[in-house]
N, C-alpha and C positions, 0 to 999 in steps of 0.2 A: 753454577750461582758462586758469585761472589762472595767470599767472606771478608766482612769488614769490622776493624777495630779501631776503638776510637782512644787507646790509652799505650801512651809508650812508656814503659816502665824504666829504661836505662838509653841513655845517650852518650856514646863514646866516640868522639872522631867521625868517622863516616858509618860506624857500624852502629845500628840501635838493636835494642830487645823488648820484644813483647810476649806477654803470656796468649799463647793460641793452641788448638787442637786440631787436627787432620791436616797438619800443613807438611808438604815435602820437600825435602833439601832439592836446592836448585830452582826452588819455585819463585816466579815471579811477581813482585807487589807495585802497588805505586802509593808512593806518599805524599797526600796532598798537606801543603804548608801553607802558610799567607805568602810564600815566597813564590808557590806555584808547585807543580806536580815534578815528583822524581820518580824514575824507575829503582827497584829494589831488589837485591835476589839472597835467598835465604842462604845463608853461608854455615851457619850450626843449629842443631836441635839439640838441647839440655831435656829431655821430660816435656814437660808442656812450656819452656822458654826457648822463643824461637828469635834468631839474630839474624840479622840482614844486613847487608853494605848495602848503604846508600850511595848510588852511582855520582849522583852530583854533590856528593857530602854530605853531613850532617849540620853545616849551620845553616841557622834560620828554623831548623826543626825542632817542635815544642814536644812536650810530654801528653799535650792534649790533641796532637795532629790525628788524621785520620791515616790508617794504614789498610790499604785494599786488596786481597790477593786474588792474582788472576788464575789460578787454579791449572798452569801451565809453566814450562820452562822457557829458557832463551830460544827466541826462532827469529830467522833473517830471511826475507827472499833474497832472490837472487835471478839474474840474467846478466845475458851479453852487454847489459847497458853498464853495470857494473866493473866490468874492465877498466883499469886505469883511476877509477874514485879511490877516495880516500876517507874513510867512514870512520865515526867515532863508537864508544864501545857500545852503544845502543845500536849501531846498525843506521845511523843516520849520516847522509853525504856532509864531509865538511864545508866542499865546495861547492859554487852554484853549477858547473859545468865538467862533463869528463875532458880527461886528457883526449887526444886524438889516438886512439889505439885501435888498430885492424885485426881483429882475432882471428879471422879468415887466414892470415899469414902464419900464424902457427900451426894450422891443421890441415891445409891446402895439400901438403903431400905426406899427411899422415902413413897412406896405405903404398905408395908407389917404393919399390925397389926394398920391402918389407923381408928381412931374412931373422929367421928363427935361430937364436943363439941357446934358447934353453936358461936363459938366465932373466929372472923378474927384476923389475924396477918401476919405480916409479919418476916419469918426467915431471921435472920442477924448472918452473921458469922465475927468473929472477927480475924484477922491474924495477930500474931506477927512477926516484921520483926526483925531478929538477929542484934544486935550491936556488932560492933568489938571495943573493947577496947586495947588501946596502954600501953604497959609494963612501961611508962612513966607517973608516975602519976598528973603530971601537965598538960598533956594534952590527950584529948579524943577525937577521930575519931568515929561519928556516921553517919551512912548510912542510 
């Protein structure tokens, strides 16, 4: 069951504070304001005072707005379709289509010619994100 509160005690930038009980550190909440809904996360608990960071910022949030706790922490579903995608902090893709990345090329020869060295490591792949530059030398559009 969701816990819903309709009174925000303090707003400072993108951090809001409310009086709430039974809330966990890292728990997610949805702040509903006239501007729309925004995701927030518990970043500090002082007794019954809960501080949340509003991911879309505190602009437009009022002390009478609704805060609905979701009872869970941040979760992101993933699959091979996310390779090459650029996501925002909430896990939503920022562009409409994925870059052309063939994941099978990374893993096709993973077991061939395998030699045990006894040294543990974590393979890390570095992806370069293409940058688009404007023809105007005074401005640069980086995506």
